[in-house]
C-alpha positions as CSV (number, residue, x, y, z in Angstrom):
1,M,-19.5,-23.7,-131.0
2,L,-20.0,-23.7,-127.3
3,T,-22.0,-26.5,-125.6
4,D,-24.3,-24.6,-123.3
5,P,-21.8,-22.9,-121.1
6,A,-22.8,-22.0,-117.5
7,Y,-21.8,-19.5,-115.0
8,T,-22.4,-20.4,-111.3
9,I,-23.1,-17.8,-108.7
10,D,-23.4,-18.3,-104.9
11,T,-26.9,-17.1,-103.8
12,K,-25.3,-15.1,-101.0
13,D,-23.5,-13.1,-103.7
14,L,-26.7,-12.0,-105.4
15,P,-27.0,-8.2,-105.0
16,V,-30.4,-7.2,-103.5
17,G,-32.1,-4.6,-105.8
18,A,-30.1,-5.5,-108.9
19,L,-31.8,-6.1,-112.2
20,L,-29.9,-9.0,-113.8
21,P,-30.3,-9.3,-117.6
22,F,-30.5,-13.1,-117.6
23,D,-32.6,-16.0,-116.1
24,L,-31.3,-17.7,-113.0
25,R,-31.7,-21.5,-112.6
26,D,-31.1,-23.9,-109.8
27,P,-28.4,-26.6,-110.2
28,S,-31.0,-29.0,-111.7
29,G,-31.9,-26.4,-114.4
30,R,-35.2,-25.2,-113.0
31,L,-36.0,-21.6,-113.5
32,V,-36.0,-19.7,-110.2
33,H,-35.8,-16.1,-111.3
34,K,-36.7,-14.3,-114.6
35,A,-34.4,-11.9,-116.3
36,G,-35.2,-8.2,-115.7
37,L,-36.9,-8.7,-112.3
38,P,-35.1,-7.3,-109.2
39,I,-33.3,-9.5,-106.7
40,T,-35.2,-9.3,-103.4
41,D,-34.8,-10.5,-99.9
42,N,-37.9,-12.6,-100.4
43,L,-36.2,-14.4,-103.3
44,L,-33.1,-15.1,-101.3
45,R,-35.2,-16.5,-98.4
46,R,-37.1,-18.7,-100.8
47,L,-33.9,-20.0,-102.3
48,R,-32.6,-20.8,-98.8
49,S,-35.8,-22.6,-97.9
50,M,-35.4,-24.7,-101.0
51,G,-31.8,-25.6,-100.1
52,V,-30.5,-23.7,-103.2
53,A,-27.0,-22.5,-102.5
54,T,-26.0,-21.6,-106.0
55,V,-27.8,-20.5,-109.2
56,T,-26.7,-20.9,-112.8
57,V,-26.7,-18.6,-115.8
58,R,-26.8,-20.7,-119.0
59,G,-25.7,-19.6,-122.5
60,E,-23.2,-17.0,-123.5
61,M,-23.1,-13.6,-121.7
62,G,-21.7,-10.4,-123.3
63,S,-19.5,-8.0,-121.5
64,D,-22.5,-5.8,-120.5
65,S,-23.9,-8.8,-118.6
66,L,-20.6,-9.4,-117.0
67,E,-20.8,-6.0,-115.4
68,S,-23.9,-7.1,-113.4
69,L,-22.2,-10.1,-111.9
70,P,-20.5,-10.2,-108.6
71,R,-16.8,-10.1,-109.5
72,P,-14.6,-10.2,-106.4
73,S,-11.4,-9.9,-108.5
74,F,-12.5,-6.6,-110.1
75,D,-14.6,-5.1,-107.3
76,P,-13.0,-1.6,-106.6
77,A,-14.0,-1.8,-103.0
78,L,-12.3,-5.1,-102.5
79,I,-9.2,-4.0,-104.3
80,A,-8.9,-0.8,-102.2
81,E,-9.4,-2.9,-99.0
82,I,-6.8,-5.4,-99.9
83,H,-4.3,-2.7,-100.8
84,R,-5.0,-1.0,-97.5
85,R,-4.4,-4.1,-95.5
86,L,-1.3,-5.0,-97.5
87,D,0.2,-1.5,-97.0
88,A,-0.6,-1.6,-93.3
89,T,1.2,-4.9,-93.0
90,V,4.2,-3.6,-94.9
91,E,4.4,-0.6,-92.5
92,V,4.3,-2.9,-89.5
93,L,6.9,-5.2,-91.0
94,T,9.2,-2.3,-91.9
95,K,9.3,-1.1,-88.4
96,T,9.7,-4.6,-87.1
97,F,12.7,-5.2,-89.3
98,R,14.3,-1.9,-88.2
99,D,13.8,-3.0,-84.5
100,L,15.3,-6.4,-85.1
101,H,18.2,-4.9,-87.0
102,N,18.8,-2.7,-83.9
103,A,18.6,-5.7,-81.6
104,A,15.3,-4.6,-80.0
105,I,12.8,-7.0,-78.6
106,I,9.7,-7.1,-80.8
107,D,6.0,-7.8,-80.0
108,I,4.8,-10.7,-82.1
109,T,1.2,-9.7,-81.4
110,L,1.3,-7.0,-84.1
111,L,2.4,-9.6,-86.7
112,R,-0.4,-12.0,-85.6
113,N,-2.9,-9.2,-86.1
114,C,-1.6,-8.6,-89.6
115,I,-2.0,-12.2,-90.6
116,R,-5.6,-12.2,-89.3
117,S,-6.2,-9.0,-91.3
118,L,-4.8,-10.5,-94.5
119,T,-6.7,-13.8,-94.2
120,T,-10.1,-12.4,-93.1
121,H,-11.7,-13.1,-96.5
122,S,-13.1,-16.5,-97.2
123,R,-11.3,-19.3,-99.1
124,R,-13.8,-18.7,-102.0
125,E,-12.3,-15.2,-102.5
126,A,-8.7,-16.3,-102.2
127,P,-7.9,-16.6,-106.0
128,A,-9.3,-13.1,-106.7
129,I,-7.4,-11.6,-103.7
130,L,-4.2,-13.3,-104.8
131,S,-4.6,-11.7,-108.2
132,I,-5.1,-8.3,-106.6
133,I,-1.9,-8.7,-104.6
134,A,0.1,-10.0,-107.6
135,H,-1.0,-7.0,-109.7
136,K,-0.5,-4.4,-107.0
137,A,2.1,-2.0,-108.1
138,V,5.0,-1.5,-105.7
139,G,6.6,1.9,-105.7
140,A,10.3,2.5,-105.3
141,C,11.3,1.5,-101.8
142,A,13.2,4.0,-99.7
143,E,15.2,1.4,-97.8
144,L,16.1,-2.2,-97.7
145,A,13.8,-2.9,-94.7
146,Q,10.9,-1.7,-96.7
147,A,11.8,-3.7,-99.8
148,I,12.1,-6.9,-97.7
149,A,8.8,-6.0,-96.0
150,E,7.0,-5.7,-99.3
151,R,8.0,-9.2,-100.4
152,S,7.5,-10.7,-97.0
153,A,3.9,-9.4,-96.7
154,R,3.1,-11.0,-100.1
155,L,4.7,-14.2,-99.1
156,A,2.8,-14.3,-95.8
157,F,-0.5,-14.0,-97.6
158,V,0.2,-16.6,-100.3
159,S,1.5,-19.1,-97.7
160,S,-1.4,-18.5,-95.3
161,V,-4.0,-18.9,-98.1
162,C,-2.3,-22.1,-99.2
163,G,-2.6,-23.4,-95.6
164,I,-6.3,-22.4,-95.5
165,G,-6.8,-24.2,-98.8
166,M,-5.3,-27.3,-97.2
167,G,-7.7,-27.1,-94.3
168,L,-5.1,-26.3,-91.6
169,G,-6.2,-24.9,-88.2
170,H,-6.1,-21.3,-87.1
171,E,-2.9,-21.5,-85.1
172,S,-1.0,-23.3,-87.9
173,I,-2.2,-20.5,-90.3
174,L,-0.9,-17.8,-87.9
175,N,2.5,-19.6,-87.5
176,I,2.9,-20.0,-91.3
177,G,2.2,-16.4,-91.8
178,I,4.6,-15.2,-89.1
179,A,7.3,-17.5,-90.4
180,S,6.8,-16.1,-93.9
181,M,7.0,-12.5,-92.6
182,L,10.3,-13.1,-90.7
183,A,12.1,-15.6,-93.0
184,D,14.3,-13.0,-94.7
185,V,15.1,-10.7,-91.7
186,S,18.8,-11.7,-91.8
187,H,19.1,-10.0,-95.2
188,L,19.2,-6.7,-93.3
189,R,22.7,-7.6,-92.3
190,H,23.7,-8.1,-95.9
191,A,22.8,-5.0,-97.8
192,D,25.5,-5.9,-100.4
193,W,23.4,-8.8,-101.5
194,Y,21.0,-6.3,-103.2
195,D,21.5,-4.1,-106.3
196,E,20.5,-0.5,-106.7
197,R,16.9,-1.5,-107.3
198,L,16.9,-3.4,-104.0
199,R,16.6,-6.7,-105.8
200,L,18.6,-9.7,-104.8
201,R,21.7,-10.2,-106.9
202,P,21.6,-13.7,-108.6
203,E,25.3,-14.4,-107.9
204,V,24.7,-14.1,-104.2
205,T,22.5,-17.2,-104.1
206,T,25.6,-19.6,-104.4
207,T,27.6,-17.9,-101.6
208,D,28.1,-19.6,-98.2
209,G,26.5,-16.6,-96.4
210,Y,23.3,-16.8,-98.5
211,L,23.0,-20.6,-98.1
212,Q,23.0,-20.0,-94.3
213,H,20.5,-17.1,-94.3
214,S,17.5,-19.1,-93.1
215,V,19.4,-20.4,-90.1
216,E,20.7,-16.9,-89.4
217,S,17.2,-15.5,-89.6
218,A,15.9,-18.2,-87.2
219,Q,18.7,-17.4,-84.7
220,L,17.9,-13.7,-84.8
221,I,14.2,-14.4,-84.3
222,A,14.9,-16.7,-81.3
223,E,17.0,-14.0,-79.7
224,S,14.7,-11.1,-80.3
225,T,11.2,-12.4,-79.9
226,R,9.0,-14.7,-77.8
227,V,7.6,-16.9,-80.5
228,D,6.7,-20.6,-80.7
229,Y,9.6,-22.9,-81.3
230,E,7.7,-24.2,-84.4
231,I,8.1,-20.8,-86.1
232,V,11.8,-20.7,-85.5
233,E,12.2,-24.3,-86.7
234,T,10.1,-23.5,-89.8
235,I,12.3,-20.6,-90.7
236,S,15.5,-22.7,-90.2
237,Q,14.2,-25.3,-92.7
238,L,13.2,-23.1,-95.6
239,Q,16.3,-24.0,-97.7
240,E,16.1,-27.7,-97.1
241,I,14.8,-29.7,-100.1
242,G,12.6,-32.8,-99.9
243,D,15.2,-35.1,-101.6
244,G,17.9,-34.2,-99.1
245,S,19.8,-31.9,-101.4
246,G,19.1,-28.7,-99.4
247,V,21.0,-26.8,-96.8
248,P,22.2,-26.5,-94.1
249,L,21.5,-30.0,-92.9
250,G,20.3,-31.8,-96.0
251,I,17.3,-33.4,-94.2
252,P,14.7,-35.3,-96.2
253,S,11.0,-34.4,-96.6
254,S,10.1,-36.8,-93.8
255,L,12.0,-34.7,-91.3
256,M,10.7,-31.3,-92.5
257,L,7.8,-29.5,-90.9
258,D,4.7,-29.2,-93.0
259,N,4.7,-25.5,-92.3
260,A,8.2,-25.1,-93.7
261,K,7.2,-27.0,-96.9
262,I,4.2,-24.7,-97.4
263,V,6.2,-21.5,-97.0
264,Q,8.9,-22.9,-99.2
265,I,6.5,-23.7,-102.1
266,A,4.8,-20.3,-101.8
267,D,8.3,-18.6,-101.8
268,I,9.4,-20.3,-104.9
269,Y,6.1,-19.6,-106.7
270,L,6.5,-15.9,-106.0
271,Q,10.1,-15.9,-106.8
272,L,9.4,-17.2,-110.3
273,A,6.0,-15.7,-111.1
274,D,5.7,-12.4,-109.2
275,P,6.1,-9.4,-111.6
276,Q,7.2,-7.3,-108.7
277,L,10.4,-9.4,-108.2
278,Q,11.6,-9.5,-111.8
279,D,11.0,-7.6,-115.1
280,E,9.9,-10.7,-117.0
281,P,8.6,-13.4,-114.7
282,Y,7.6,-16.9,-115.8
283,F,3.9,-17.6,-116.7
284,E,2.0,-18.6,-113.5
285,S,0.7,-21.8,-115.1
286,D,4.3,-22.8,-116.2
287,V,5.5,-22.2,-112.6
288,L,2.8,-24.5,-111.2
289,G,3.6,-27.1,-113.9
290,Y,7.2,-26.8,-112.9
291,L,6.4,-27.4,-109.3
292,I,4.4,-30.5,-110.2
293,H,7.4,-31.8,-112.1
294,Q,9.8,-31.1,-109.2
295,A,7.4,-32.7,-106.7
296,G,7.4,-35.8,-108.9
297,K,11.2,-35.9,-108.4
298,G,10.8,-35.8,-104.6
299,R,12.1,-32.3,-104.2
300,F,8.8,-30.8,-103.0
301,D,5.6,-32.2,-101.3
302,R,3.0,-33.3,-103.8
303,E,0.0,-32.6,-101.5
304,I,1.2,-29.0,-100.8
305,V,1.8,-28.3,-104.5
306,R,-1.7,-29.8,-105.2
307,G,-3.1,-27.5,-102.4
308,L,-1.5,-24.4,-104.0
309,I,-3.0,-25.3,-107.4
310,Q,-6.4,-25.9,-105.9
311,T,-6.3,-22.5,-104.1
312,L,-4.8,-20.5,-107.0
313,S,-6.2,-22.3,-110.0
314,M,-3.8,-23.6,-112.7
315,Y,-4.5,-20.4,-114.5
316,P,-4.9,-17.7,-111.8
317,V,-7.5,-14.9,-111.8
318,G,-6.2,-12.1,-114.1
319,A,-4.0,-14.5,-116.2
320,M,-4.2,-14.1,-120.0
321,V,-4.8,-17.3,-121.9
322,R,-5.2,-18.5,-125.5
323,L,-8.2,-20.6,-126.2
324,S,-8.5,-23.5,-128.6
325,D,-10.3,-21.3,-131.2
326,D,-7.2,-19.1,-131.0
327,S,-9.0,-16.2,-129.2
328,L,-7.4,-14.5,-126.3
329,A,-9.2,-14.4,-122.9
330,V,-8.6,-13.4,-119.3
331,V,-9.4,-15.6,-116.3
332,V,-12.1,-13.9,-114.3
333,Q,-13.0,-16.7,-111.8
334,A,-11.4,-19.9,-110.6
335,N,-13.3,-23.1,-110.8
336,P,-12.9,-24.9,-107.4
337,N,-14.0,-28.2,-108.9
338,N,-11.5,-28.1,-111.7
339,P,-8.5,-25.8,-111.4
340,F,-7.6,-26.5,-115.1
341,Q,-10.9,-25.1,-116.4
342,P,-11.6,-21.6,-115.0
343,I,-14.2,-19.1,-116.1
344,V,-12.8,-16.7,-118.7
345,R,-13.8,-13.6,-120.6
346,T,-12.7,-13.3,-124.2
347,L,-11.0,-10.1,-125.3
348,E,-12.9,-9.7,-128.5
349,S,-15.4,-6.9,-129.0
350,G,-18.4,-7.7,-126.9
351,G,-16.4,-10.3,-125.1
352,R,-18.1,-13.5,-123.9
353,V,-17.9,-15.0,-120.4
354,I,-17.3,-18.8,-120.8
355,D,-17.2,-21.5,-118.1
356,L,-14.6,-23.8,-119.7
357,S,-15.8,-26.8,-117.5
358,V,-19.0,-26.9,-119.7
359,S,-17.6,-25.6,-122.9
360,S,-16.1,-27.4,-125.9
361,L,-13.3,-24.8,-125.8
362,F,-10.2,-25.3,-123.8
363,I,-7.0,-23.5,-122.9
364,Q,-4.1,-24.0,-125.4
365,G,-1.7,-22.2,-123.1
366,P,-0.8,-18.9,-121.4
367,A,-0.5,-15.6,-123.3
368,A,1.2,-12.3,-122.5
369,T,1.0,-8.7,-123.6
370,A,3.7,-6.2,-124.5
371,S,3.0,-4.2,-121.4
372,K,3.1,-7.3,-119.1
373,P,5.7,-9.6,-120.6
374,R,6.2,-13.1,-119.3
375,K,8.4,-16.0,-120.4
376,R,7.9,-19.8,-120.8
377,I,9.5,-22.6,-118.9
378,S,10.7,-25.0,-121.6
379,K,10.9,-28.8,-121.2
380,Q,14.7,-28.7,-120.9
381,M,14.3,-26.3,-117.9
382,L,12.1,-28.6,-115.9
383,D,15.0,-30.3,-114.1
384,V,16.9,-27.0,-113.5
385,E,16.9,-25.4,-110.0
386,L,15.1,-22.2,-111.2
387,W,14.6,-21.1,-107.6
388,R,18.3,-20.6,-107.2
389,P,19.0,-17.9,-109.8
390,Q,22.7,-18.2,-110.2
391,V,22.6,-22.0,-110.1
392,S,19.9,-22.0,-112.8
393,L,22.0,-19.7,-115.0
394,D,24.9,-22.1,-114.7
395,Q,22.8,-25.2,-115.4
396,L,21.3,-23.5,-118.5
397,Q,24.7,-22.7,-120.0
398,P,25.5,-24.9,-123.0
399,N,28.2,-27.5,-122.4
C-alpha cells in the first residue's frame, strides 16, 4: 500500500484555464483549489500573495490525471524546441570543424551563442531536457565532422547543465560548453580511428596518438581561434585522472582545472550511458554509481559527481525502473530534494503516478526493454577503466 503519495507542482507551471481533476493543497496541506474548477489568474495572484510557491496533489493519480499535469519531459513543444536548438548547434559545429580542419580562423562568437541557446531553460527543467537529448534519434552522418559535431553538442549541453547545477557563473558555463564542443576536433585528422558507422574503434584508445588527442586538440584550437587560455588548458587536461594516472602529464586532481573535471565527468557519463554511442549502453543509474565508486578511489572529483547526480537524478527522466512491488515504472520527474527517489508512473493499465519520496515503495533497480536494451555494471567491473574501451576489455579478460 502507498502511504499518501504526493505530487508537487510549481504554481508558475499551473496552466491558466485548465480544469484539473484533483484538489490542490499548499505545502501545509490546506486546500487552496477544488477539483474541477478552472485555474485562473486570480488564483495564481492569490497564491503568490499567500507566499505559496508550490501546490501538492495527494493520493494516487491515474494516467488520465497525468495528462493534465505540466510535464516538461513529454511536452511536444519543448521536445521540438530542444531538437531544433540541438540540430542548429550541430550544423554550426560541423562547419566549424571543417574550417578548423582546413586551417581557417574561426569565430568563437557563434559557439558562445550556441551554448546560450542550449542552456536557456532553467535548472528545474534540466533533467527533462537531458532526457530529450539522450533519446533524440541521430540519423546516419554523412561525414566524420558531422558525427563528431553530434556527440560534441550533446557533451556541451550535459557539461554546461552540470556546471549550472553546481552554481557556477555565466562565463564559466560558457567556457565549459565551448571546451566540450572543441575537445575532439583533433579526431578530424585521424579518420582511421573510426569504423564504417563513424564510431570510435575500441583498439584505438590505447594508441599513443589517441592518448595525446586532447593536447593535439588544444594546440589546434590555440592556433586557429582567439579563445580564453582557460578553454585551451581545459581541453588539454581532459585525459588527466585525479589520482595522477592520466595522460599526458599525470597531474593530480589538485592541479586540474575544475572546468576540465566537469567536462571529463560528463564525457565519461555519455560514453557509457548514451544509446547513440553504442548499441547496448550501461544503465544510467549504474554509470552514476560507478562514477561514485571511482570518485571514492580518487580518480574523479566527488563534488562534481555529486553535482551531476543532483542535476540528472540517480534515475534520470525517461529511465525504466522496477519497483519494490515488482511493477515496472518510468521516471517522469526528478526530485531535487532526493535524487534517489524520483516521481514515477507505473506501466500497468491505468498507470499510477507515485512520488517515491512519500511512498512505501522504492526502486529495486533499473529495467530495460527489448527495443531499448541496456546492460549492468557488475561489482567486479567497478574498478575497471570502463571509459577506456580497449583497456576495459583487457582488464575484464579472465586470467
